[in-house]
LUMVO-216919 format. One record per residue: residue in one letter; residue number from 1; x, y, z of N, C-alpha, C, O in turn. Coordinates in Angstrom, 1 decimal. Example, Ala and Ser with C-alpha at 12.3 -4.5 7.8 and 13.67 -1.06 7.14 Angstrom:
2
code	pos	n_east	n_north	n_up	ca_east	ca_north	ca_up	c_east	c_north	c_up	o_east	o_north	o_up
A	1	13.2	-5.7	7.8	12.3	-4.5	7.8	13.2	-3.3	7.8	14.2	-3.3	8.5
S	2	12.8	-2.2	7.1	13.7	-1.1	7.1	12.9	0.0	7.9	13.4	1.1	8.0
//
This chain:
149
code	pos	n_east	n_north	n_up	ca_east	ca_north	ca_up	c_east	c_north	c_up	o_east	o_north	o_up
M	1	0.5	-1.5	0.0	0.1	-0.1	0.0	0.9	1.6	-0.4	2.1	1.9	0.0
N	2	0.4	2.1	-0.9	1.4	3.2	-0.8	0.7	4.1	0.7	-0.5	3.8	1.2
S	3	1.3	4.8	1.1	1.0	5.5	2.4	0.3	6.6	1.8	0.1	6.6	0.5
V	4	0.0	7.5	2.4	-0.3	8.6	2.4	0.6	9.9	3.0	0.4	11.1	2.8
K	5	1.2	9.5	3.4	3.4	10.1	3.6	4.1	10.5	3.6	4.9	11.1	4.2
G	6	3.9	9.7	1.8	4.6	9.5	1.2	4.9	10.8	0.3	4.4	11.9	0.7
S	7	5.7	10.8	-1.0	6.4	11.8	-1.0	5.5	13.4	-1.5	4.4	13.3	-1.8
Q	8	5.9	14.6	-1.5	5.4	15.5	-1.1	5.0	15.7	-2.2	3.9	16.2	-2.3
A	9	5.7	15.4	-3.4	5.7	15.6	-4.8	4.3	15.3	-6.0	4.1	15.7	-7.1
W	10	3.4	14.1	-4.9	1.9	13.7	-5.1	0.7	15.2	-5.0	-0.3	15.4	-5.6
A	11	1.4	15.9	-4.0	0.4	16.8	-3.4	0.5	18.0	-4.0	-0.5	18.8	-3.9
T	12	2.0	18.4	-5.0	1.8	19.6	-5.7	1.9	19.4	-7.0	2.2	18.3	-7.3
S	13	1.7	20.4	-7.9	2.0	20.5	-9.1	3.5	20.4	-9.8	4.4	20.0	-9.1
A	14	3.6	20.8	-11.1	4.7	20.6	-11.4	5.5	21.6	-10.9	6.6	21.5	-10.5
E	15	4.7	22.7	-11.1	5.6	24.3	-10.5	5.5	24.6	-8.9	6.0	25.6	-8.5
G	16	4.9	23.7	-8.0	5.3	23.8	-7.0	3.4	24.3	-6.1	3.3	24.6	-4.9
H	17	2.6	24.3	-7.0	1.7	24.6	-6.5	0.5	23.9	-5.7	0.3	22.8	-6.4
A	18	-0.3	24.0	-4.7	-0.4	22.8	-4.3	-1.8	22.4	-5.5	-2.2	23.1	-6.4
L	19	-2.3	20.9	-5.2	-2.9	20.6	-6.4	-4.5	20.9	-5.4	-4.7	21.1	-4.2
P	20	-5.6	20.9	-6.7	-7.2	20.9	-6.4	-7.4	19.9	-5.6	-6.6	19.0	-5.8
T	21	-8.4	19.7	-4.4	-8.5	18.5	-3.1	-9.3	17.4	-4.8	-8.7	16.4	-5.0
P	22	-10.2	17.7	-5.7	-10.3	16.9	-6.5	-9.2	16.0	-7.3	-9.3	14.9	-7.9
V	23	-8.4	16.7	-7.1	-7.0	16.3	-8.1	-6.2	14.7	-6.7	-5.9	13.5	-6.9
L	24	-6.3	15.5	-5.6	-5.5	14.7	-4.5	-6.9	13.4	-4.1	-6.7	12.2	-4.0
M	25	-7.9	13.9	-4.0	-8.5	12.7	-4.1	-9.0	11.6	-5.2	-9.6	10.5	-5.1
G	26	-8.5	12.3	-6.4	-8.0	11.2	-7.3	-7.4	10.2	-6.8	-7.7	9.0	-6.7
R	27	-6.2	10.9	-6.3	-4.6	10.0	-6.1	-4.9	9.0	-5.1	-4.5	7.9	-5.3
L	28	-5.4	9.3	-4.5	-6.6	8.3	-3.3	-7.2	7.1	-4.1	-6.8	5.9	-3.9
M	29	-8.3	7.8	-5.3	-8.9	6.8	-6.0	-7.5	5.8	-6.6	-7.7	4.5	-6.5
K	30	-6.2	6.3	-7.3	-6.0	5.4	-7.6	-5.1	4.1	-6.6	-4.4	3.1	-7.0
Q	31	-5.3	4.4	-5.6	-4.8	3.4	-4.7	-5.8	2.5	-4.4	-5.4	1.3	-4.3
V	32	-7.1	2.8	-4.4	-7.7	2.0	-4.0	-8.1	0.9	-5.6	-8.6	-0.2	-5.3
S	33	-7.9	1.2	-7.0	-7.8	1.3	-8.1	-6.5	0.1	-7.8	-6.5	-1.1	-7.6
R	34	-5.5	0.8	-7.9	-4.6	-0.3	-7.4	-4.6	-1.6	-6.5	-4.0	-2.6	-6.7
A	35	-5.4	-1.3	-5.3	-5.6	-2.3	-4.4	-6.6	-3.6	-5.1	-6.3	-4.8	-5.1
A	36	-7.8	-2.8	-5.6	-8.4	-3.6	-6.1	-7.7	-5.0	-7.2	-8.0	-6.2	-7.2
A	37	-6.9	-4.2	-8.0	-6.1	-4.9	-9.6	-5.0	-5.7	-8.7	-4.5	-6.8	-9.2
D	38	-4.6	-5.5	-7.7	-3.8	-6.2	-7.0	-4.2	-7.9	-6.1	-3.5	-8.8	-5.9
A	39	-5.7	-7.6	-5.9	-6.5	-8.5	-5.6	-7.5	-9.6	-6.1	-8.3	-10.3	-5.5
D	40	-6.9	-9.4	-7.5	-7.4	-10.6	-8.5	-8.6	-10.7	-8.1	-9.1	-11.7	-7.6
L	41	-9.4	-9.4	-8.2	-11.0	-9.7	-8.3	-12.3	-9.5	-9.7	-13.3	-8.8	-10.1
H	42	-11.1	-10.9	-10.0	-11.8	-10.6	-11.6	-12.1	-9.6	-12.4	-13.1	-9.4	-13.1
G	43	-10.9	-8.9	-12.3	-10.8	-8.1	-13.2	-12.3	-6.6	-13.2	-12.7	-5.8	-14.0
L	44	-12.5	-6.9	-12.3	-13.8	-6.1	-11.7	-12.8	-4.6	-11.1	-11.8	-4.7	-10.4
R	45	-13.3	-3.4	-11.5	-12.9	-2.2	-10.9	-13.7	-1.5	-9.6	-14.6	-2.3	-9.1
P	46	-13.6	-0.5	-9.1	-14.1	-0.2	-8.1	-15.7	0.0	-8.4	-16.6	-0.2	-7.6
T	47	-15.8	0.3	-9.1	-17.3	0.8	-10.0	-18.0	-0.1	-10.5	-19.0	0.3	-11.0
H	48	-17.9	-1.2	-10.5	-18.2	-2.5	-10.5	-19.0	-2.7	-8.8	-20.1	-3.0	-8.4
F	49	-18.0	-2.4	-8.4	-18.6	-2.9	-6.3	-19.4	-1.7	-6.4	-20.6	-1.8	-6.4
R	50	-18.8	-0.7	-6.6	-20.2	0.3	-6.2	-21.5	-0.1	-6.6	-22.5	-0.1	-5.9
L	51	-21.2	-0.6	-7.9	-23.3	-0.9	-8.4	-23.7	-2.3	-7.7	-24.9	-2.6	-7.6
L	52	-22.8	-3.1	-7.2	-23.2	-4.1	-6.3	-23.6	-3.9	-5.6	-24.6	-4.4	-5.2
A	53	-22.9	-3.0	-5.0	-23.2	-2.6	-3.2	-24.5	-1.9	-3.2	-25.0	-1.7	-2.1
E	54	-25.2	-1.4	-4.3	-26.4	-0.8	-4.4	-27.5	-1.9	-4.8	-28.6	-1.7	-4.3
L	55	-27.4	-2.7	-5.3	-28.5	-3.8	-5.4	-29.1	-4.9	-3.8	-28.6	-5.9	-3.2
P	56	-29.9	-4.5	-3.7	-30.7	-5.1	-2.6	-31.4	-6.5	-3.2	-31.6	-7.0	-4.3
E	57	-31.4	-7.0	-1.5	-31.5	-8.5	-1.9	-32.9	-8.7	-2.9	-32.8	-9.4	-3.9
Q	58	-34.2	-7.9	-2.7	-35.0	-8.0	-4.1	-34.5	-7.3	-5.8	-35.0	-7.3	-6.9
G	59	-33.5	-6.9	-5.2	-32.9	-6.6	-6.5	-33.4	-5.3	-7.1	-34.3	-4.9	-6.4
R	60	-33.0	-4.4	-8.5	-33.5	-3.3	-8.6	-33.0	-2.7	-10.4	-32.0	-2.6	-11.2
R	61	-34.5	-2.5	-10.3	-34.0	-1.9	-11.9	-32.8	-0.9	-12.8	-32.6	0.2	-12.4
V	62	-31.9	-1.3	-13.9	-30.6	-0.7	-14.2	-31.5	1.0	-14.1	-31.3	1.7	-13.2
S	63	-32.2	1.2	-14.9	-32.7	2.4	-14.5	-32.5	3.1	-13.2	-31.9	4.2	-13.1
E	64	-33.3	2.3	-11.8	-33.4	2.9	-10.7	-31.6	2.5	-10.3	-31.6	2.8	-9.2
L	65	-30.5	2.1	-10.5	-29.5	1.7	-10.6	-28.8	2.9	-10.4	-28.3	3.6	-9.5
A	66	-29.1	2.8	-12.0	-28.1	4.2	-12.9	-28.2	5.6	-11.9	-27.2	6.3	-11.6
E	67	-29.6	5.7	-11.6	-29.8	7.2	-10.9	-29.3	7.0	-9.5	-28.8	8.0	-8.9
R	68	-29.4	5.8	-8.8	-29.2	5.9	-7.4	-27.2	6.2	-7.2	-26.7	6.8	-6.3
V	69	-26.6	5.6	-8.4	-25.2	6.2	-8.4	-24.5	7.1	-8.8	-23.3	7.2	-8.4
G	70	-25.1	8.2	-10.0	-25.4	8.9	-10.4	-24.7	8.6	-11.6	-23.7	9.3	-11.8
M	71	-25.0	7.6	-12.7	-24.8	7.2	-13.9	-25.7	7.6	-15.0	-26.8	7.9	-14.7
T	72	-25.4	7.7	-16.0	-26.1	7.1	-17.5	-26.7	6.0	-17.0	-26.2	5.4	-16.0
K	73	-28.1	5.8	-17.7	-28.6	4.5	-17.9	-27.6	3.6	-18.8	-27.5	2.4	-18.6
Q	74	-27.0	4.3	-19.9	-25.9	3.8	-20.7	-24.7	3.2	-20.0	-24.4	2.0	-19.9
S	75	-24.1	4.2	-19.5	-23.0	3.6	-19.1	-23.2	2.5	-18.1	-22.6	1.5	-18.2
C	76	-23.9	2.7	-17.3	-24.5	1.6	-16.1	-24.5	0.5	-16.4	-23.8	-0.5	-16.0
G	77	-25.4	0.5	-17.7	-25.5	-1.3	-19.0	-23.9	-1.5	-19.4	-23.3	-2.5	-19.7
E	78	-23.8	-0.7	-19.3	-22.4	-1.5	-19.9	-21.5	-2.1	-18.5	-21.1	-3.3	-18.4
F	79	-21.3	-1.6	-17.8	-21.1	-1.9	-16.1	-21.8	-3.7	-16.1	-21.2	-4.8	-16.1
V	80	-23.1	-3.3	-16.3	-23.7	-4.4	-15.9	-23.2	-5.4	-16.3	-22.9	-6.4	-15.6
K	81	-22.9	-5.3	-18.0	-23.1	-6.5	-18.6	-21.5	-7.2	-18.3	-21.1	-8.2	-18.8
T	82	-20.7	-6.3	-17.4	-19.8	-6.8	-17.3	-19.7	-8.2	-16.2	-19.2	-9.4	-16.4
L	83	-20.7	-7.3	-14.6	-21.4	-8.6	-14.1	-21.8	-9.9	-14.2	-21.5	-11.0	-13.6
I	84	-22.7	-9.1	-15.4	-23.4	-10.4	-15.7	-22.9	-11.3	-16.0	-22.9	-12.3	-15.3
A	85	-22.0	-11.1	-17.4	-20.6	-12.1	-17.9	-20.1	-12.7	-17.0	-20.0	-13.9	-17.2
G	86	-19.6	-12.1	-15.7	-18.7	-12.5	-14.3	-19.7	-13.4	-13.7	-19.3	-14.3	-13.0
G	87	-21.1	-13.1	-13.9	-21.7	-13.9	-12.8	-22.0	-13.8	-11.9	-22.3	-14.7	-11.2
H	88	-21.8	-12.2	-11.7	-21.7	-11.4	-10.2	-23.5	-11.3	-10.2	-24.2	-11.9	-9.4
V	89	-24.1	-10.5	-11.2	-25.2	-10.5	-11.2	-26.6	-11.2	-12.6	-26.2	-11.2	-13.8
E	90	-27.9	-11.7	-12.1	-28.3	-12.3	-13.0	-29.7	-11.0	-13.0	-30.0	-10.2	-12.2
V	91	-30.1	-11.3	-14.2	-31.0	-10.6	-14.7	-32.7	-11.5	-14.2	-32.7	-12.8	-14.2
R	92	-33.6	-10.9	-13.9	-35.2	-11.2	-13.8	-35.8	-10.4	-14.5	-35.4	-9.5	-15.2
T	93	-36.8	-11.0	-14.3	-38.0	-10.5	-14.8	-39.2	-10.4	-13.9	-39.7	-11.4	-13.4
P	94	-39.7	-9.1	-13.6	-40.7	-9.6	-12.9	-42.0	-9.7	-13.7	-42.2	-9.4	-14.9
P	95	-43.2	-10.7	-12.5	-43.9	-11.1	-13.2	-45.1	-10.1	-13.8	-45.9	-10.4	-14.7
D	96	-45.0	-8.9	-13.0	-45.9	-7.8	-13.4	-45.4	-6.9	-14.2	-46.1	-5.8	-14.2
D	97	-44.2	-7.0	-15.1	-43.9	-6.2	-15.7	-43.0	-6.9	-16.8	-41.8	-7.1	-16.4
R	98	-43.4	-7.3	-18.0	-42.7	-8.4	-18.6	-41.9	-7.4	-19.4	-41.3	-8.1	-20.2
R	99	-41.6	-6.2	-19.6	-40.5	-5.5	-20.4	-39.4	-5.0	-19.5	-38.5	-4.4	-20.1
S	100	-39.5	-5.1	-18.1	-38.7	-4.6	-17.3	-37.7	-5.9	-17.2	-38.0	-7.0	-17.6
R	101	-36.4	-5.3	-16.5	-35.6	-5.8	-16.0	-34.8	-6.0	-14.9	-33.6	-5.5	-14.9
V	102	-35.2	-6.7	-13.9	-34.5	-6.6	-12.8	-33.0	-7.1	-12.2	-32.9	-8.3	-11.9
L	103	-32.1	-6.5	-12.0	-30.9	-6.8	-11.3	-31.0	-7.3	-10.0	-31.8	-6.9	-9.2
T	104	-30.0	-8.5	-9.7	-29.9	-9.4	-8.4	-28.7	-9.8	-8.5	-28.1	-10.2	-9.5
R	105	-27.9	-9.6	-6.8	-26.7	-10.4	-6.9	-26.3	-11.6	-6.6	-26.7	-11.8	-5.5
T	106	-25.8	-12.4	-7.0	-25.8	-13.8	-6.7	-24.2	-14.2	-5.9	-23.3	-13.6	-5.4
A	107	-24.4	-15.5	-6.0	-23.8	-16.1	-5.1	-22.2	-15.3	-5.2	-21.7	-14.8	-4.3
T	108	-21.7	-15.6	-6.5	-20.4	-15.1	-6.7	-20.2	-13.5	-6.4	-19.2	-13.3	-5.8
G	109	-21.0	-12.4	-6.7	-21.5	-11.4	-6.4	-21.2	-11.1	-5.0	-20.2	-10.4	-4.7
D	110	-22.0	-11.6	-4.3	-22.2	-12.0	-2.3	-20.4	-12.1	-2.4	-19.7	-11.3	-1.8
R	111	-20.2	-12.7	-2.8	-18.6	-12.3	-1.8	-17.5	-12.1	-2.2	-16.5	-12.0	-1.4
D	112	-17.5	-11.8	-4.0	-16.5	-11.0	-4.5	-16.7	-9.3	-4.0	-15.7	-8.6	-4.1
L	113	-18.3	-8.7	-3.3	-18.3	-7.9	-3.0	-17.7	-7.4	-1.4	-17.4	-6.3	-0.8
A	114	-17.9	-9.1	-1.1	-17.4	-8.8	0.6	-16.4	-8.7	0.5	-16.0	-7.8	1.2
R	115	-15.1	-9.5	-0.4	-13.8	-9.9	-0.7	-13.1	-8.0	-0.9	-12.1	-7.4	-0.4
F	116	-14.2	-7.5	-1.7	-13.6	-6.0	-2.1	-13.6	-5.2	-0.7	-12.6	-4.5	-0.4
E	117	-15.2	-5.4	0.5	-15.5	-4.1	1.2	-14.1	-4.8	2.6	-13.6	-4.1	3.5
G	118	-14.0	-5.7	2.3	-13.0	-6.2	3.2	-11.5	-5.8	2.6	-10.8	-5.7	3.6
L	119	-10.9	-5.6	1.7	-10.0	-4.7	1.5	-9.9	-3.6	1.2	-9.0	-3.1	0.6
M	120	-11.4	-2.6	1.5	-11.6	-1.1	1.1	-10.9	-0.6	2.8	-10.3	0.4	2.9
A	121	-11.3	-1.6	4.2	-11.7	-1.5	5.2	-9.8	-1.6	5.2	-9.0	-0.6	5.3
A	122	-9.5	-2.8	5.1	-8.1	-2.9	5.3	-7.0	-1.5	5.1	-6.2	-1.1	6.0
L	123	-7.3	-0.9	3.5	-7.2	0.3	3.1	-7.0	1.4	3.9	-6.0	2.0	4.1
E	124	-8.4	1.6	4.7	-9.1	2.5	4.6	-8.1	2.7	6.6	-7.8	3.8	7.1
D	125	-7.9	1.4	7.3	-7.5	1.0	8.2	-5.6	1.4	8.2	-4.9	1.8	9.2
G	126	-5.3	1.1	7.1	-3.8	1.5	6.7	-3.3	3.1	6.8	-2.3	3.6	7.1
W	127	-5.0	3.9	6.3	-4.5	5.7	5.8	-5.0	6.2	7.7	-4.7	7.4	8.0
A	128	-5.6	5.6	8.5	-5.8	5.5	9.6	-4.6	5.5	10.5	-4.5	6.4	11.3
T	129	-3.7	4.5	10.3	-2.9	4.5	10.8	-2.0	5.2	10.6	-1.3	5.4	11.6
D	130	-1.6	5.8	9.1	-1.0	6.7	8.3	-1.0	7.7	9.3	-0.3	7.8	10.2
V	131	-1.9	8.6	9.0	-2.1	10.4	9.8	-3.2	9.8	11.3	-3.9	10.7	11.8
G	132	-3.3	9.0	11.7	-3.8	9.0	13.2	-4.9	8.4	13.0	-5.2	8.5	11.8
A	133	-5.9	7.8	13.9	-7.2	7.4	13.7	-8.1	8.8	13.9	-8.9	9.0	12.9
Q	134	-8.1	9.7	14.9	-8.9	10.4	14.9	-9.0	11.3	14.0	-10.1	11.5	13.7
R	135	-7.8	12.1	13.3	-7.7	12.8	12.0	-8.4	11.9	10.8	-9.3	12.4	10.1
Y	136	-8.0	10.5	10.7	-9.5	10.1	9.9	-10.4	10.1	10.1	-11.2	10.3	9.2
A	137	-11.0	9.7	11.4	-12.3	10.1	11.6	-12.8	11.4	11.1	-13.6	11.6	10.1
T	138	-12.4	12.2	11.7	-12.7	13.1	11.3	-12.4	13.7	10.2	-12.8	14.9	10.2
F	139	-11.8	13.5	9.4	-11.5	13.2	7.4	-12.7	12.7	6.8	-13.3	13.3	5.9
R	140	-13.1	11.4	7.5	-14.2	10.9	7.0	-15.8	11.4	7.5	-16.8	11.3	6.8
R	141	-15.7	11.9	8.4	-16.9	12.7	9.2	-17.0	14.1	7.7	-18.2	14.5	7.4
V	142	-16.1	14.5	7.2	-16.0	16.0	6.5	-16.4	15.2	5.3	-17.6	15.3	5.1
L	143	-15.8	14.5	4.7	-16.0	13.6	3.8	-17.6	13.5	3.3	-18.1	14.0	2.2
V	144	-18.2	12.7	4.4	-19.8	12.2	4.7	-20.6	13.7	4.2	-21.4	13.9	3.2
E	145	-19.9	14.6	5.5	-20.8	15.8	5.0	-21.1	16.6	3.6	-22.1	17.1	3.1
L	146	-19.7	16.4	3.3	-19.7	17.0	1.7	-20.8	16.2	1.1	-21.8	16.8	0.6
V	147	-20.8	15.0	1.1	-21.4	14.1	-0.2	-23.2	14.4	0.2	-24.1	14.6	-0.6
T	148	-23.2	14.5	1.6	-25.0	14.5	2.2	-25.2	15.8	2.2	-26.5	16.0	2.4
G	149	-24.6	17.0	2.2	-24.6	18.3	2.1	-25.7	18.9	1.3	-25.9	20.1	1.1
//
């Protein structure tokens, strides 16, 4: 795992200016992507797991899933195709609406989502160790506030 206490070069531009927060967040997300790739999660990326996590037991329509995660229906559909092909999601047709498709997680989807969530918990534990548990908890609270704001 790359430590957040790494080189200051990762926090500044070529001219030595502080990078904007979204760029820094992107660099943290690179750590997430690398951790997922290193864990051999069948080629799935963090976005795939974000979708899996938003599928309740009773399932969800693609349009509802896309809205919930803030994606277009088309881009969500592309990620869903990968999840279906990998056996992580199955498509059901509800008896009350034969035109709809409801997505549900399979046992494979449940297993790999649990592995990913464990991996993310370990990554966050590492970040908390790097900066201190109290500072990391504050960071998380601020992120939640910004996201839900």
